[in-house]
N, C-alpha and C positions, 0 to 999 in steps of 0.2 A: 496660541501666542508664538510668534516667531522670535528667533534669536537674533540679536544684533551682531554685526561683524565683530565688534570688540568681544562680545560674549563667546562667539565661536572661536576666536583666537585664544581666549583664555581657556576654554574647554580643551583645545588641542594642546596647549602648553601644559595643562594639568595632566593630560594623557601622557605627554612626553616625560613628565616627572614620574608618573606611576610606572611607566615602562622602564625608565632608567633605574629606579629603585628596585624593581623586580629583577632586572638584569644583575644588579649588584648583590642582591640577597639570594639569588638562585631560584626565585619563584617563577621567573620567566626565562625560557631558554635563551641564552645569550645571543645566538645568531638570529633567532626569530625576533627578538627585541630589536636587534640592529636593523632588520628589514622594516619593522614598523617605524622606527625612528627615521629611517631613510624616507619612508612614505609620508611622514609628517613634515618633512623639510619645507614644503611650500604652504603648510597649513598653520604655521605658528607665528606668522607676521614678521619674519626676519628676512634680511637680504638673502638671495639665493646662494651666496657664497659664504654663509655663516660657517665658521670652521667646525663647530661642534656637530652640526648636522651633516656637513660634507664628509666628516669622518665615517659616518654610518652609511652614506652613499657609496663611499669607497669599499667598505666592508660588503655591502650588498652586491656590488659589482663583482667582487671576488668569489662570492658564494652562491651566485644565482643558478649554478648547475647542480647544487646539492638538494637532496630530498629533505625539505624542511616544512614545518607547518602542516596545514591541512592537505597539501599535495602528497605527503608521505603515504597516505592511504591508497594512492594509485600506483605506488611502486611495489615491485615484487620483493619478497623477503630477501632473495638473493642479491638484488640490487642494493637494498638497504644495508645488508651486511657488508657488501663491497665498499660502500661509502662511509661506513662508521668511523674508521680510522681517520679519514680525511675530515670528517665533521669534527672529531675531537681535536685534531691539529688546527683546524680553522677556528675553533672556539679559543684555543690558547693564543693563536695569532691575533684574533680580533680583540681579545681582552687586552693584550699587550698594546695594541694599536689604538684602542678607543676607550679604555677604562676611564681615563682622565676626562674624556668628553661626556661620559655618563655623569660623572660627578659634577661637571660644570653645568650641565642641563639642570640638574637638581638644584644647585646653588642659584642659578639664574632665575628659575621659575617657581621655586617653592614660596608659598605665601607666608 
């Protein structure tokens, strides 16, 4: 049985809520969550300039050079160590920049 467009949109919105909650409670790495929310931007049935999702697109743009997510396994330990401080600083900046957007996504799409 296939999923309707509306069901797909709802599934993606639910995923956005799950990711946002995980970012807030620390169960999802904040920067990795930001990358996922950025990728969900066109999947949640909103205008492309939605401010909550645009915030995560901005974060993703700022951190696209960092070793995050599954790609980390392909980086040398030396390179990972070199970027660790920048990752921590980026987390702090990203939280300051987009924490309210996480909360807004939860409020908008929680059932």
